[in-house]
N, CA and C atoms as a LAMMPS dump frame, in Angstrom:
ITEM: TIMESTEP
0
ITEM: NUMBER OF ATOMS
642
ITEM: BOX BOUNDS ff ff ff
-5.0000000000000000e+02 5.0000000000000000e+02
-5.0000000000000000e+02 5.0000000000000000e+02
-5.0000000000000000e+02 5.0000000000000000e+02
ITEM: ATOMS id mol type element x y z
1 1 1 N -231.794 183.743 175.497
2 1 2 C -230.335 183.273 174.874
3 1 3 C -230.038 182.251 174.463
4 2 1 N -230.964 181.188 175.641
5 2 2 C -231.129 180.057 175.297
6 2 3 C -232.092 179.521 173.769
7 3 1 N -232.862 180.285 173.243
8 3 2 C -233.917 180.154 172.356
9 3 3 C -232.496 180.381 171.468
10 4 1 N -231.954 181.734 171.098
11 4 2 C -231.148 181.358 170.075
12 4 3 C -229.794 180.773 169.783
13 5 1 N -229.357 179.998 171.16
14 5 2 C -228.463 178.832 170.916
15 5 3 C -228.878 177.777 169.923
16 6 1 N -230.454 177.185 170.415
17 6 2 C -231.075 176.365 170.001
18 6 3 C -231.226 176.396 168.533
19 7 1 N -231.645 177.946 168.635
20 7 2 C -232.135 178.157 166.884
21 7 3 C -230.971 178.077 165.832
22 8 1 N -229.403 178.267 166.441
23 8 2 C -228.414 178.481 165.969
24 8 3 C -227.525 177.159 165.817
25 9 1 N -228.462 175.894 166.691
26 9 2 C -227.952 174.842 166.457
27 9 3 C -229.042 174.19 165.587
28 10 1 N -230.058 174.246 165.44
29 10 2 C -231.014 173.854 164.52
30 10 3 C -230.357 174.18 163.009
31 11 1 N -229.666 175.074 162.699
32 11 2 C -229.634 175.983 161.667
33 11 3 C -228.537 175.305 161.292
34 12 1 N -227.353 174.739 162.363
35 12 2 C -226.239 174.397 161.999
36 12 3 C -225.934 172.695 161.346
37 13 1 N -227.28 172.256 162.177
38 13 2 C -227.723 170.885 161.316
39 13 3 C -228.161 170.949 160.229
40 14 1 N -228.639 171.263 159.594
41 14 2 C -229.414 171.997 158.692
42 14 3 C -228.617 172.103 157.528
43 15 1 N -227.409 172.874 157.541
44 15 2 C -226.39 173.362 156.836
45 15 3 C -224.852 172.143 156.742
46 16 1 N -224.994 171.316 157.843
47 16 2 C -224.405 170.196 157.861
48 16 3 C -224.686 169.132 156.877
49 17 1 N -226.313 169.189 157.179
50 17 2 C -226.805 167.492 156.214
51 17 3 C -227.285 168.14 155.191
52 18 1 N -227.316 169.289 154.371
53 18 2 C -227.86 169.534 153.084
54 18 3 C -227.103 170.45 152.088
55 19 1 N -225.831 170.897 152.914
56 19 2 C -224.719 171.646 152.062
57 19 3 C -223.48 170.836 152.09
58 20 1 N -223.599 170.14 153.068
59 20 2 C -222.106 169.725 153.05
60 20 3 C -220.893 170.207 153.124
61 21 1 N -220.732 171.67 153.302
62 21 2 C -219.684 172.571 152.802
63 21 3 C -219.005 172.876 154.294
64 22 1 N -219.484 172.367 155.478
65 22 2 C -219.13 172.632 157.182
66 22 3 C -217.768 172.058 157.399
67 23 1 N -216.826 172.932 157.464
68 23 2 C -215.047 172.86 157.907
69 23 3 C -215.027 171.69 158.839
70 24 1 N -213.882 170.863 159.231
71 24 2 C -213.595 169.785 160.132
72 24 3 C -213.315 169.968 161.271
73 25 1 N -213.166 171.319 161.423
74 25 2 C -212.978 172.055 162.927
75 25 3 C -214.619 171.867 163.573
76 26 1 N -215.86 172.446 162.564
77 26 2 C -216.973 172.443 163.018
78 26 3 C -217.357 171.019 163.21
79 27 1 N -217.041 170.036 162.601
80 27 2 C -217.642 168.772 162.546
81 27 3 C -217.082 168.224 163.685
82 28 1 N -215.925 168.424 164.108
83 28 2 C -215.242 167.835 164.992
84 28 3 C -215.797 168.207 166.878
85 29 1 N -216.547 169.105 166.455
86 29 2 C -217.099 170.06 167.4
87 29 3 C -218.935 169.488 167.528
88 30 1 N -219.141 169.074 166.578
89 30 2 C -220.268 168.594 166.727
90 30 3 C -220.375 166.987 166.874
91 31 1 N -219.225 166.426 166.456
92 31 2 C -219.235 164.954 167.165
93 31 3 C -218.968 164.615 168.439
94 32 1 N -218.032 165.975 169.207
95 32 2 C -217.988 165.825 170.261
96 32 3 C -219.327 166.027 171.383
97 33 1 N -219.515 166.95 170.804
98 33 2 C -220.909 167.419 171.6
99 33 3 C -222.073 165.694 171.572
100 34 1 N -222.089 164.999 170.234
101 34 2 C -223.019 163.92 170.063
102 34 3 C -222.127 162.619 170.928
103 35 1 N -221.2 162.676 170.942
104 35 2 C -220.43 161.419 172.002
105 35 3 C -220.677 161.864 173.327
106 36 1 N -220.559 163.278 174.054
107 36 2 C -221.134 163.662 175.261
108 36 3 C -222.668 163.104 175.483
109 37 1 N -223.237 163.31 174.272
110 37 2 C -224.62 163.304 174.874
111 37 3 C -224.711 161.721 174.873
112 38 1 N -224.053 161.106 174.372
113 38 2 C -224.147 158.879 174.249
114 38 3 C -223.358 158.52 175.317
115 39 1 N -222.443 159.566 175.789
116 39 2 C -221.82 159 177.696
117 39 3 C -222.896 159.204 178.286
118 40 1 N -223.886 160.147 178.162
119 40 2 C -224.558 160.262 179.543
120 40 3 C -225.996 159.079 179.553
121 41 1 N -226.374 159.04 178.226
122 41 2 C -227.391 158.435 177.729
123 41 3 C -226.791 156.574 178.171
124 42 1 N -225.808 156.386 178.121
125 42 2 C -224.894 155.199 178.24
126 42 3 C -224.885 155.078 180.033
127 43 1 N -224.192 156.034 180.967
128 43 2 C -224.593 156.343 182.236
129 43 3 C -225.779 155.941 182.52
130 44 1 N -226.84 156.286 182.235
131 44 2 C -228.204 156.463 182.349
132 44 3 C -228.609 154.607 182.015
133 45 1 N -228.009 154.24 180.962
134 45 2 C -228.777 152.388 181.063
135 45 3 C -227.656 152.183 181.87
136 46 1 N -226.682 151.998 182.295
137 46 2 C -226.089 151.468 183.464
138 46 3 C -226.551 151.675 184.553
139 47 1 N -226.861 152.559 184.95
140 47 2 C -228.084 152.688 185.92
141 47 3 C -229.114 152.317 185.85
142 48 1 N -229.639 152.001 185.104
143 48 2 C -230.637 151.016 185.234
144 48 3 C -230.447 149.481 184.944
145 49 1 N -229.21 148.834 184.442
146 49 2 C -228.774 147.848 184.799
147 49 3 C -228.837 147.391 185.771
148 50 1 N -227.994 148.482 186.645
149 50 2 C -227.379 148.007 188.253
150 50 3 C -228.232 147.923 189.23
151 51 1 N -229.638 148.783 189.048
152 51 2 C -231.149 148.751 189.347
153 51 3 C -232.737 147.604 189.119
154 52 1 N -232.335 146.828 188.193
155 52 2 C -232.417 145.792 187.677
156 52 3 C -233.301 144.576 188.595
157 53 1 N -234.212 144.452 188.616
158 53 2 C -234.233 143.227 189.69
159 53 3 C -234.082 142.045 188.895
160 54 1 N -233.154 141.197 190.009
161 54 2 C -232.792 139.922 189.532
162 54 3 C -233.92 138.784 189.348
163 55 1 N -233.654 138.187 188.174
164 55 2 C -234.279 137.731 187.446
165 55 3 C -234.179 135.905 187.724
166 56 1 N -235.208 135.524 188.226
167 56 2 C -234.53 134.078 188.789
168 56 3 C -234.541 133.071 187.52
169 57 1 N -233.652 132.31 187.926
170 57 2 C -233.178 130.872 186.333
171 57 3 C -232.941 129.774 187.101
172 58 1 N -233.724 128.92 186.573
173 58 2 C -232.952 127.111 186.538
174 58 3 C -232.192 126.786 186.385
175 59 1 N -231.531 126.21 187.317
176 59 2 C -230.399 125.74 187.439
177 59 3 C -230.138 124.136 186.08
178 60 1 N -230.007 125.14 184.838
179 60 2 C -230.122 124 183.619
180 60 3 C -229.175 122.963 183.135
181 61 1 N -229.132 121.656 182.737
182 61 2 C -228.169 120.913 182.207
183 61 3 C -227.808 121.071 180.96
184 62 1 N -226.253 121.552 180.541
185 62 2 C -226.258 121.887 179.722
186 62 3 C -225.069 120.462 178.954
187 63 1 N -224.171 120.29 177.863
188 63 2 C -223.35 119.622 177.439
189 63 3 C -221.989 120.341 177.639
190 64 1 N -220.687 120.019 178.393
191 64 2 C -219.371 120.436 177.65
192 64 3 C -218.989 119.389 176.387
193 65 1 N -217.904 120.083 176.013
194 65 2 C -217.423 120.118 174.543
195 65 3 C -217.338 118.446 174.129
196 66 1 N -217.105 117.427 175.225
197 66 2 C -216.8 116.289 175.359
198 66 3 C -217.927 115.368 175.325
199 67 1 N -219.663 116.283 175.62
200 67 2 C -221.021 116.062 175.601
201 67 3 C -221.117 115.278 176.809
202 68 1 N -220.323 115.188 178.241
203 68 2 C -220.645 115.563 179.522
204 68 3 C -221.414 116.244 179.623
205 69 1 N -222.366 116.153 181.187
206 69 2 C -223.966 116.787 181.384
207 69 3 C -222.783 117.839 182.564
208 70 1 N -222.957 119.477 182.109
209 70 2 C -222.55 120.36 183.148
210 70 3 C -224.069 120.429 183.644
211 71 1 N -223.917 121.411 185.125
212 71 2 C -225.143 122.056 185.731
213 71 3 C -224.685 123.884 185.026
214 72 1 N -225.787 124.628 184.683
215 72 2 C -225.354 126.06 184.639
216 72 3 C -224.171 126.504 185.822
217 73 1 N -225.01 126.099 187.23
218 73 2 C -224.638 126.396 188.125
219 73 3 C -222.881 126.097 188.575
220 74 1 N -221.978 125.222 187.817
221 74 2 C -221.081 124.861 187.791
222 74 3 C -220.257 125.463 187.008
223 75 1 N -220.453 126.209 186.226
224 75 2 C -220.014 127.242 185.569
225 75 3 C -219.102 128.499 185.653
226 76 1 N -219.806 128.286 187.127
227 76 2 C -219.53 129.5 188.095
228 76 3 C -218.156 129.939 188.945
229 77 1 N -217.7 127.859 188.63
230 77 2 C -216.731 127.805 189.477
231 77 3 C -216.902 127.965 191.256
232 78 1 N -215.888 128.716 191.781
233 78 2 C -215.924 129.561 192.934
234 78 3 C -216.425 131.238 193.211
235 79 1 N -216.955 131.403 191.753
236 79 2 C -217.226 132.613 192.158
237 79 3 C -218.769 132.838 191.865
238 80 1 N -219.123 134.156 191.911
239 80 2 C -221.045 134.451 192.166
240 80 3 C -221.343 134.881 190.802
241 81 1 N -220.639 135.148 190.058
242 81 2 C -220.809 135.819 188.85
243 81 3 C -220.656 135.243 187.383
244 82 1 N -221.306 135.252 186.69
245 82 2 C -220.722 134.763 185.184
246 82 3 C -221.496 135.502 183.976
247 83 1 N -220.353 135.746 182.945
248 83 2 C -220.929 136.298 181.898
249 83 3 C -220.934 134.421 180.768
250 84 1 N -222.079 134.998 180.1
251 84 2 C -222.093 133.787 179.158
252 84 3 C -223.136 134.644 177.367
253 85 1 N -221.804 134.106 176.306
254 85 2 C -222.256 134.764 175.392
255 85 3 C -223.372 133.496 174.429
256 86 1 N -224.216 134.33 174.166
257 86 2 C -224.824 133.508 173.38
258 86 3 C -224.684 133.51 171.714
259 87 1 N -224.173 132.354 171.461
260 87 2 C -223.694 132.218 169.795
261 87 3 C -224.694 131.204 169.1
262 88 1 N -224.667 131.918 168.081
263 88 2 C -225.949 131.177 166.812
264 88 3 C -225.194 129.367 166.459
265 89 1 N -224.081 129.247 166.739
266 89 2 C -223.943 128.545 165.871
267 89 3 C -222.751 128.958 164.976
268 90 1 N -222.142 127.647 164.525
269 90 2 C -220.897 127.702 163.752
270 90 3 C -221.367 127.983 162.29
271 91 1 N -222.858 127.979 162.002
272 91 2 C -223.227 128.152 160.771
273 91 3 C -223.16 129.651 160.857
274 92 1 N -223.274 130.843 161.479
275 92 2 C -223.397 132.186 161.47
276 92 3 C -221.649 132.647 161.609
277 93 1 N -221.694 133.481 160.595
278 93 2 C -220.448 134.551 160.143
279 93 3 C -219.88 135.523 161.087
280 94 1 N -221.08 135.923 161.639
281 94 2 C -221.158 137.316 162.183
282 94 3 C -221.053 136.929 163.86
283 95 1 N -221.584 136.284 164.238
284 95 2 C -221.824 135.356 166.01
285 95 3 C -219.62 134.572 165.944
286 96 1 N -219.929 134.624 164.482
287 96 2 C -217.76 134.675 164.674
288 96 3 C -216.943 135.08 164.531
289 97 1 N -217.501 136.515 164.02
290 97 2 C -216.803 136.84 164.644
291 97 3 C -216.589 138.077 165.631
292 98 1 N -217.637 137.845 166.45
293 98 2 C -217.869 138.59 167.438
294 98 3 C -216.795 137.896 168.452
295 99 1 N -217.087 135.804 168.737
296 99 2 C -216.401 135.407 169.062
297 99 3 C -215.059 135.368 169.122
298 100 1 N -213.991 135.296 167.401
299 100 2 C -212.946 135.614 167.573
300 100 3 C -212.351 137.255 167.757
301 101 1 N -213.613 138.065 168.04
302 101 2 C -213.157 139.507 168.84
303 101 3 C -213.178 139.444 170.513
304 102 1 N -213.57 138.495 171.302
305 102 2 C -213.703 138.037 172.531
306 102 3 C -212.581 136.904 172.813
307 103 1 N -211.855 136.186 171.468
308 103 2 C -210.697 135.395 171.983
309 103 3 C -209.479 135.793 172.197
310 104 1 N -209.261 137.869 172.337
311 104 2 C -208.237 138.664 172.237
312 104 3 C -208.6 138.755 173.944
313 105 1 N -209.631 138.816 174.442
314 105 2 C -210.08 139.492 175.632
315 105 3 C -210.297 138.168 176.734
316 106 1 N -210.142 137.115 176.197
317 106 2 C -210.509 135.656 177.63
318 106 3 C -209.533 135.726 179.041
319 107 1 N -208.523 136.479 178.666
320 107 2 C -207.637 136.055 179.928
321 107 3 C -208.15 137.483 180.992
322 108 1 N -208.361 138.604 180.526
323 108 2 C -208.982 140.152 181.208
324 108 3 C -210.308 139.591 181.842
325 109 1 N -211.405 139.013 180.684
326 109 2 C -212.625 138.417 181.393
327 109 3 C -212.422 137.582 182.67
328 110 1 N -211.789 136.296 182.093
329 110 2 C -212.11 135.844 183.148
330 110 3 C -210.97 136.277 184.399
331 111 1 N -210.399 137.316 184.538
332 111 2 C -209.654 137.304 185.602
333 111 3 C -210.59 138.245 186.198
334 112 1 N -211.445 138.772 185.968
335 112 2 C -212.861 139.377 186.552
336 112 3 C -213.843 138.473 186.857
337 113 1 N -214.2 137.766 186.129
338 113 2 C -215.242 136.38 186.037
339 113 3 C -215.171 135.431 185.013
340 114 1 N -215.741 134.597 185.308
341 114 2 C -215.747 133.501 184.227
342 114 3 C -216.774 133.891 183.149
343 115 1 N -216.18 133.118 182.31
344 115 2 C -216.603 133.739 180.761
345 115 3 C -216.88 132.383 179.625
346 116 1 N -217.869 132.403 179.317
347 116 2 C -218.305 131.499 178.725
348 116 3 C -219.137 131.13 177.444
349 117 1 N -218.926 130.865 176.409
350 117 2 C -219.512 130.486 175.212
351 117 3 C -220.941 129.568 175.131
352 118 1 N -222.116 129.65 175.114
353 118 2 C -222.842 128.867 174.737
354 118 3 C -223.535 128.303 173.093
355 119 1 N -223.646 127.728 172.798
356 119 2 C -223.625 127.485 171.412
357 119 3 C -225.05 126.585 171.076
358 120 1 N -225.686 126.211 169.69
359 120 2 C -226.469 125.495 170.082
360 120 3 C -226.711 123.953 169.286
361 121 1 N -225.293 124.194 169.183
362 121 2 C -224.852 123.389 168.26
363 121 3 C -224.313 121.981 169.171
364 122 1 N -224.247 120.688 168.686
365 122 2 C -224.256 119.019 169.302
366 122 3 C -222.523 119.396 170.081
367 123 1 N -222.18 119.221 170.709
368 123 2 C -220.825 118.998 171.546
369 123 3 C -219.918 118.619 170.546
370 124 1 N -220.137 117.746 169.699
371 124 2 C -218.748 117.147 168.618
372 124 3 C -219.035 118.807 167.837
373 125 1 N -219.9 119.341 167.229
374 125 2 C -219.364 119.918 166.121
375 125 3 C -219.26 121.342 166.693
376 126 1 N -219.448 121.837 167.845
377 126 2 C -218.878 122.989 168.66
378 126 3 C -217.951 122.853 168.86
379 127 1 N -217.237 121.838 169.26
380 127 2 C -215.772 121.394 169.522
381 127 3 C -214.797 121.512 168.552
382 128 1 N -215.704 120.703 167.528
383 128 2 C -214.518 120.62 166.222
384 128 3 C -214.144 122.254 165.789
385 129 1 N -215.503 123.202 165.884
386 129 2 C -215.296 124.421 164.916
387 129 3 C -214.64 125.44 166.109
388 130 1 N -214.944 125.506 167.42
389 130 2 C -213.842 126.225 168.421
390 130 3 C -212.922 125.92 168.342
391 131 1 N -212.138 124.587 168.023
392 131 2 C -210.646 124.4 167.662
393 131 3 C -210.322 125.063 166.487
394 132 1 N -211.481 124.54 165.463
395 132 2 C -210.755 125.689 164.214
396 132 3 C -210.571 127.212 164.027
397 133 1 N -211.287 128.169 165.093
398 133 2 C -211.407 129.126 165.083
399 133 3 C -210.385 129.462 166.336
400 134 1 N -209.663 128.344 166.764
401 134 2 C -208.343 128.865 168.255
402 134 3 C -208.98 129.566 169.106
403 135 1 N -210.742 129.244 169.442
404 135 2 C -211.073 129.757 170.726
405 135 3 C -210.097 129.636 171.685
406 136 1 N -209.952 130.199 172.789
407 136 2 C -209.563 130.066 173.902
408 136 3 C -210.328 130.225 175.303
409 137 1 N -211.885 130.503 175.284
410 137 2 C -212.557 130.792 176.512
411 137 3 C -213.418 129.206 175.969
412 138 1 N -214.005 128.686 177.594
413 138 2 C -214.66 127.81 177.612
414 138 3 C -216.005 127.868 176.713
415 139 1 N -216.342 126.779 176.139
416 139 2 C -217.615 126.8 175.076
417 139 3 C -218.009 125.248 175.772
418 140 1 N -219.786 125.601 175.977
419 140 2 C -220.316 125.161 176.128
420 140 3 C -221.792 124.279 175.491
421 141 1 N -222.556 123.271 175.01
422 141 2 C -223.795 123.642 174.474
423 141 3 C -225.078 123.257 174.928
424 142 1 N -226.004 124.016 174.45
425 142 2 C -227.076 123.532 174.639
426 142 3 C -227.795 122.631 173.975
427 143 1 N -227.55 121.77 172.855
428 143 2 C -227.999 121.195 172.391
429 143 3 C -228.939 120.48 172.54
430 144 1 N -230.213 120.606 171.948
431 144 2 C -231.721 119.417 172.877
432 144 3 C -231.81 119.688 174.578
433 145 1 N -232.038 121.268 174.291
434 145 2 C -232.086 121.974 175.768
435 145 3 C -233.081 122.991 175.346
436 146 1 N -233.814 123.303 176.318
437 146 2 C -234.785 124.713 176.495
438 146 3 C -234.061 125.875 176.906
439 147 1 N -233.051 126.016 177.348
440 147 2 C -231.937 127.04 177.427
441 147 3 C -232.034 128.038 177.276
442 148 1 N -231.67 128.281 175.817
443 148 2 C -231.77 129.322 174.791
444 148 3 C -233.457 130.199 174.566
445 149 1 N -234.231 129.344 174.922
446 149 2 C -234.916 129.759 174.428
447 149 3 C -235.859 130.465 175.261
448 150 1 N -235.616 129.693 176.756
449 150 2 C -235.906 130.466 177.918
450 150 3 C -235.36 131.634 178.294
451 151 1 N -233.903 131.667 178.207
452 151 2 C -233.031 133.034 178.28
453 151 3 C -233.864 133.81 177.131
454 152 1 N -234.12 133.766 176.278
455 152 2 C -235.129 134.575 175.621
456 152 3 C -234.544 135.08 173.901
457 153 1 N -233.067 133.819 173.91
458 153 2 C -232.41 133.871 172.533
459 153 3 C -232.545 133.221 171.546
460 154 1 N -233.834 132.721 171.328
461 154 2 C -234.269 131.905 170.401
462 154 3 C -235.892 131.689 170.506
463 155 1 N -236.46 131.475 169.16
464 155 2 C -238.323 131.332 168.965
465 155 3 C -238.126 130.116 167.87
466 156 1 N -239.43 129.403 168.054
467 156 2 C -239.679 128.844 167.045
468 156 3 C -240.688 129.606 166.185
469 157 1 N -240.523 128.867 164.835
470 157 2 C -241.217 129.474 163.133
471 157 3 C -241.315 128.494 162.503
472 158 1 N -242.665 128.227 162.293
473 158 2 C -243.059 127.167 161.116
474 158 3 C -241.922 125.86 161.666
475 159 1 N -242.273 125.147 162.844
476 159 2 C -241.509 124.096 163.421
477 159 3 C -239.883 124.135 163.526
478 160 1 N -239.215 125.625 163.278
479 160 2 C -237.916 125.348 163.199
480 160 3 C -237.321 126.525 164.427
481 161 1 N -236.141 126.191 164.745
482 161 2 C -236.017 127.012 165.814
483 161 3 C -235.177 128.291 164.878
484 162 1 N -235.054 129.362 165.281
485 162 2 C -234.311 130.676 165.091
486 162 3 C -233.417 131.152 166.714
487 163 1 N -232.065 131.394 166.436
488 163 2 C -231.471 132.126 167.146
489 163 3 C -231.198 133.489 167.413
490 164 1 N -230.882 134.055 168.607
491 164 2 C -230.314 135.509 168.436
492 164 3 C -228.825 135.275 169.134
493 165 1 N -227.906 135.815 168.583
494 165 2 C -226.949 136.356 169.082
495 165 3 C -226.79 137.306 170.512
496 166 1 N -226.161 137.242 171.981
497 166 2 C -225.98 138.371 172.449
498 166 3 C -225.411 137.744 173.89
499 167 1 N -225.61 138.332 175.175
500 167 2 C -224.572 137.858 176.036
501 167 3 C -226.08 137.857 177.798
502 168 1 N -225.614 137.122 178.321
503 168 2 C -226.427 137.596 180.047
504 168 3 C -225.875 137.135 180.879
505 169 1 N -225.575 138.025 181.607
506 169 2 C -224.904 137.872 182.974
507 169 3 C -225.735 137.389 184.323
508 170 1 N -225.311 136.36 185.173
509 170 2 C -226.011 135.839 185.934
510 170 3 C -224.989 136.079 187.106
511 171 1 N -225.781 135.592 188.354
512 171 2 C -225.163 135.899 189.331
513 171 3 C -225.962 134.487 190.412
514 172 1 N -225.145 134.232 191.184
515 172 2 C -225.598 133.349 192.39
516 172 3 C -225.651 133.891 193.693
517 173 1 N -227.065 133.565 194.082
518 173 2 C -227.044 133.862 195.168
519 173 3 C -227.93 133.268 196.578
520 174 1 N -227.135 133.111 197.667
521 174 2 C -227.674 132.254 198.527
522 174 3 C -228.593 130.836 198.087
523 175 1 N -227.366 130.43 197.108
524 175 2 C -227.707 129.032 196.808
525 175 3 C -228.39 129.098 195.232
526 176 1 N -229.074 130.041 195.038
527 176 2 C -230.111 130.269 193.737
528 176 3 C -229.343 131.222 192.477
529 177 1 N -229.859 130.922 191.594
530 177 2 C -229.434 131.736 190.31
531 177 3 C -230.564 132.061 189.583
532 178 1 N -229.304 133.393 188.991
533 178 2 C -230.323 134.767 188.501
534 178 3 C -229.612 135.071 187.233
535 179 1 N -230.665 135.605 186.823
536 179 2 C -229.684 136.474 185.528
537 179 3 C -230.075 137.925 186.395
538 180 1 N -229.024 138.784 185.998
539 180 2 C -228.925 140.329 186.528
540 180 3 C -229.366 141.244 185.064
541 181 1 N -228.525 140.601 184.018
542 181 2 C -228.892 141.851 182.878
543 181 3 C -228.872 140.787 181.79
544 182 1 N -229.414 141.371 180.226
545 182 2 C -228.963 140.557 178.639
546 182 3 C -228.633 141.435 178.166
547 183 1 N -228.449 141.657 176.522
548 183 2 C -228.532 142.321 176.053
549 183 3 C -227.758 141.523 174.761
550 184 1 N -228.483 142.052 173.198
551 184 2 C -228.207 141.118 172.385
552 184 3 C -227.223 141.856 171.463
553 185 1 N -226.743 141.365 170.639
554 185 2 C -225.466 141.898 169.955
555 185 3 C -226.218 142.107 168.196
556 186 1 N -225.613 142.722 167.422
557 186 2 C -225.945 143.389 165.841
558 186 3 C -224.687 144.307 165.869
559 187 1 N -224.469 144.816 164.178
560 187 2 C -223.386 144.802 163.634
561 187 3 C -223.331 147.13 164.341
562 188 1 N -222.426 147.265 164.704
563 188 2 C -222.956 148.732 165.05
564 188 3 C -223.039 148.621 167.123
565 189 1 N -222.929 147.568 167.702
566 189 2 C -223.147 147.448 168.729
567 189 3 C -221.704 147.74 169.588
568 190 1 N -221.708 147.228 170.885
569 190 2 C -220.645 148.048 171.428
570 190 3 C -219.957 146.848 171.868
571 191 1 N -220.013 145.825 171.274
572 191 2 C -219.418 144.793 171.428
573 191 3 C -218.435 144.233 170.513
574 192 1 N -218.75 144.337 169.405
575 192 2 C -218.062 144.568 168.232
576 192 3 C -217.133 145.787 167.643
577 193 1 N -216.148 145.834 167.647
578 193 2 C -215.447 146.994 167.709
579 193 3 C -214.587 147.538 165.813
580 194 1 N -214.716 146.438 164.938
581 194 2 C -215.188 146.357 163.923
582 194 3 C -215.885 147.543 162.828
583 195 1 N -216.671 146.97 163.356
584 195 2 C -218.102 148.471 163.016
585 195 3 C -217.779 149.945 163.179
586 196 1 N -216.816 150.303 164.91
587 196 2 C -216.906 151.574 164.721
588 196 3 C -215.5 151.777 164.023
589 197 1 N -214.246 151.056 163.732
590 197 2 C -213.251 151.001 162.837
591 197 3 C -214.041 151.795 161.399
592 198 1 N -214.887 150.601 160.473
593 198 2 C -215.276 151.005 159.463
594 198 3 C -215.946 152.483 159.316
595 199 1 N -216.716 152.887 160.924
596 199 2 C -217.175 153.984 160.852
597 199 3 C -216.821 155.435 160.572
598 200 1 N -215.597 155.068 160.513
599 200 2 C -214.37 156.667 160.705
600 200 3 C -213.603 156.364 159.176
601 201 1 N -214.355 155.386 158.451
602 201 2 C -213.687 155.969 156.719
603 201 3 C -215.164 156.725 156.025
604 202 1 N -214.261 157.862 155.239
605 202 2 C -215.278 158.489 154.557
606 202 3 C -216.233 158.29 153.967
607 203 1 N -216.546 156.69 153.098
608 203 2 C -217.235 155.769 152.679
609 203 3 C -217.049 154.656 152.871
610 204 1 N -217.945 154.225 154.213
611 204 2 C -217.81 153.508 154.987
612 204 3 C -218.486 151.897 153.981
613 205 1 N -217.905 150.53 154.101
614 205 2 C -218.212 149.702 152.809
615 205 3 C -219.72 149.229 153.263
616 206 1 N -221.113 149.35 153.416
617 206 2 C -222.009 148.732 153.225
618 206 3 C -222.274 147.246 152.996
619 207 1 N -221.536 147.004 151.964
620 207 2 C -222.088 145.413 151.384
621 207 3 C -221.166 144.869 151.933
622 208 1 N -219.997 145.168 153.142
623 208 2 C -219.151 144.568 153.592
624 208 3 C -220.129 143.055 154.777
625 209 1 N -219.577 142.257 154.788
626 209 2 C -220.41 141.031 155.715
627 209 3 C -218.748 140.542 156.357
628 210 1 N -219.07 139.616 157.21
629 210 2 C -217.988 139.225 158.016
630 210 3 C -217.776 137.783 157.156
631 211 1 N -216.537 137.288 156.888
632 211 2 C -216.376 135.854 156.764
633 211 3 C -215.877 135.275 157.599
634 212 1 N -215.572 133.526 157.253
635 212 2 C -215.404 132.493 157.931
636 212 3 C -213.505 132.645 157.937
637 213 1 N -213.542 132.46 156.31
638 213 2 C -212.031 132.918 155.727
639 213 3 C -211.612 134.007 155.261
640 214 1 N -210.562 134.972 155.871
641 214 2 C -210.557 136.136 154.969
642 214 3 C -208.751 136.352 154.099
């Protein structure tokens, strides 16, 4: 019985891919089944994240928007957890799209945990750009610091530093700093809803790119 169900499913997928005349009800059922599979995988991923060994982290000296030195530990305030967005700086329209989206979530995020964005740009550059985007969350600069590289969000190639966008979750425990988890950003991830809306369209615009001005 199970064998017949598997064969039936494989045949249905073949028809869907190669003949494209499946009706919308059947397509919706396929989508629902795949979404249920994704939900199970996400639950497994979250379980792995909860069980991940805490990663010791140095209390790096960073810069605020005025160029003053601030320690990583100070960003926690009176909390024991911290979410930090690793931004690639004002030159990246993709990072700006993600950050613009977080702007509307500033209040609920900060209600649960301190939420900050860290940029490789100099403090003055970061401050001006954040103001131009009307970002409401705290911005910190890692300019002339090894923090971003040690966090795994940059690398050197031919004498130049390149950056990755993403997020780190830090915790403070018994006076020590640790990273609990990290993740990287990219089109289609769970941190930027724009792509998921586009995927609902019958002919998604593959050539679309984020802009600084729309």
